[in-house]
C-alpha positions as CSV (number, residue, x, y, z in Angstrom):
1,X,110.4,51.1,206.9
2,X,106.3,50.4,207.1
3,X,104.8,48.7,204.3
4,X,101.7,49.6,203.5
5,X,99.0,48.2,201.1
6,X,95.6,49.9,199.3
7,X,92.4,49.3,201.7
8,X,90.1,51.6,200.2
9,X,88.8,55.0,198.8
10,X,85.6,57.1,200.4
11,X,83.4,59.2,198.0
12,X,80.8,61.6,199.4
13,X,77.6,61.3,197.9
14,X,74.2,63.4,198.0
15,X,71.9,60.4,197.4
16,X,72.9,57.1,198.5
17,X,70.3,54.6,196.7
18,X,71.1,56.7,193.1
19,X,75.0,56.0,194.0
20,X,74.4,52.9,194.7
21,X,73.1,51.9,191.3
22,X,75.1,54.0,189.6
23,X,78.3,51.9,190.8
24,X,76.8,48.7,190.0
25,X,75.2,49.6,186.9
26,X,78.5,51.4,185.6
27,X,81.0,49.7,187.4
28,X,80.2,46.4,188.0
29,X,80.6,46.6,191.7
30,X,78.5,45.2,194.5
31,X,77.2,46.2,197.8
32,X,78.9,44.6,200.6
33,X,77.8,46.3,203.5
34,X,75.6,49.6,204.1
35,X,75.3,50.8,207.8
36,X,74.9,53.9,209.9
37,X,77.9,55.8,211.7
38,X,76.6,57.9,214.4
39,X,79.9,59.0,215.1
40,X,80.3,61.3,212.3
41,X,77.1,61.0,211.5
42,X,76.6,59.2,208.1
43,X,75.4,56.5,205.9
44,X,78.0,54.5,204.9
45,X,78.1,51.5,202.0
46,X,81.0,49.5,201.2
47,X,81.2,48.6,197.5
48,X,83.3,45.8,195.7
49,X,84.6,45.0,192.6
50,X,87.9,42.2,192.9
51,X,90.3,43.3,195.5
52,X,89.1,47.3,195.2
53,X,86.7,48.8,197.7
54,X,85.3,51.6,197.7
55,X,83.5,53.8,200.9
56,X,80.5,55.7,199.5
57,X,79.0,57.8,202.1
58,X,76.2,60.3,202.9
59,X,76.5,62.5,205.4
60,X,73.5,65.5,206.7
61,X,73.6,68.4,204.7
62,X,76.4,68.5,202.6
63,X,78.3,71.0,200.8
64,X,78.4,71.0,197.3
65,X,82.2,71.0,195.8
66,X,83.5,73.5,193.5
67,X,82.6,73.3,189.9
68,X,86.5,73.2,188.7
69,X,86.4,69.4,190.6
70,X,84.4,68.0,188.0
71,X,86.7,69.0,185.5
72,X,90.1,67.2,185.2
73,X,92.2,69.4,183.6
74,X,91.1,72.5,185.7
75,X,91.1,70.3,188.9
76,X,94.7,69.1,188.8
77,X,95.0,73.5,189.5
78,X,93.3,72.8,193.2
79,X,95.5,71.2,195.8
80,X,94.3,68.2,197.4
81,X,92.8,64.5,196.2
82,X,92.0,64.6,192.7
83,X,89.8,61.3,192.0
84,X,90.0,57.8,192.1
85,X,92.3,55.6,189.1
86,X,91.6,52.4,188.0
87,X,93.8,50.3,185.9
88,X,92.0,48.3,183.1
89,X,93.5,46.5,180.1
90,X,92.1,48.0,177.1
91,X,91.1,52.2,178.2
92,X,89.3,52.3,175.3
93,X,87.4,49.0,175.1
94,X,86.2,50.0,178.8
95,X,84.8,53.6,178.0
96,X,82.9,52.2,174.6
97,X,81.5,50.0,177.2
98,X,80.6,52.9,179.4
99,X,79.7,55.1,176.8
100,X,76.8,52.5,175.7
101,X,75.3,52.6,179.4
102,X,75.0,56.5,179.5
103,X,78.3,57.1,180.9
104,X,79.3,60.9,181.3
105,X,82.7,60.9,179.4
106,X,85.0,63.6,180.2
107,X,87.7,62.8,177.7
108,X,89.7,59.9,176.6
109,X,93.5,60.6,175.5
110,X,96.5,58.6,174.0
111,X,99.6,58.1,176.1
112,X,103.2,56.8,175.2
113,X,103.7,53.3,174.3
114,X,100.0,52.8,172.8
115,X,98.4,53.0,175.8
116,X,95.6,55.5,176.6
117,X,93.9,57.1,179.6
118,X,90.1,58.6,180.3
119,X,88.0,60.4,182.8
120,X,84.2,59.8,183.0
121,X,82.1,61.5,186.0
122,X,80.1,59.5,188.1
123,X,76.6,60.2,188.7
124,X,77.2,63.1,190.9
125,X,79.8,64.2,189.0
126,X,82.9,62.8,190.9
127,X,86.0,62.2,188.7
128,X,87.0,58.6,187.7
129,X,90.3,58.1,186.1
130,X,91.0,54.7,183.5
131,X,94.3,53.7,183.0
132,X,95.7,51.2,180.7
133,X,98.3,48.9,182.7
134,X,98.3,45.2,182.5
135,X,97.6,43.5,185.8
136,X,100.5,42.2,187.6
137,X,101.6,41.2,191.1
138,X,104.1,44.1,191.4
139,X,101.8,47.6,191.6
140,X,105.7,49.2,191.6
141,X,105.3,47.9,187.9
142,X,102.4,50.2,187.3
143,X,104.4,53.2,188.0
144,X,104.8,55.3,185.0
145,X,108.3,54.9,182.8
């Protein structure tokens, strides 16, 4: 079997400049590259935090997502991709830092073994999850027990 590894996650945005500001200010991502891709057509920005890359893309005449896509407990009822999730050492501390910056906190919930998970919305209502898992060399060890 072929081995796969993570490359990036893509997030469609209506306002590239506002989205770049949010990802930089709220989550500490830095702009790696910004360009136009006429084949789609779209404007694309690649932002990075450590080894994680997020592709932000803005297309002409985007269609708004349905309201349930911004509510985690409703979104799971809709088929398709759900959200992007980042592992952090301490979910509660991460959420408190984001709250102090004015982030849109959806919820924070306790998980087994003293861990926690939380959802926020970016400036365009896209869901971002934070899960409390230690940083490890083997990603398979991050899977739920």
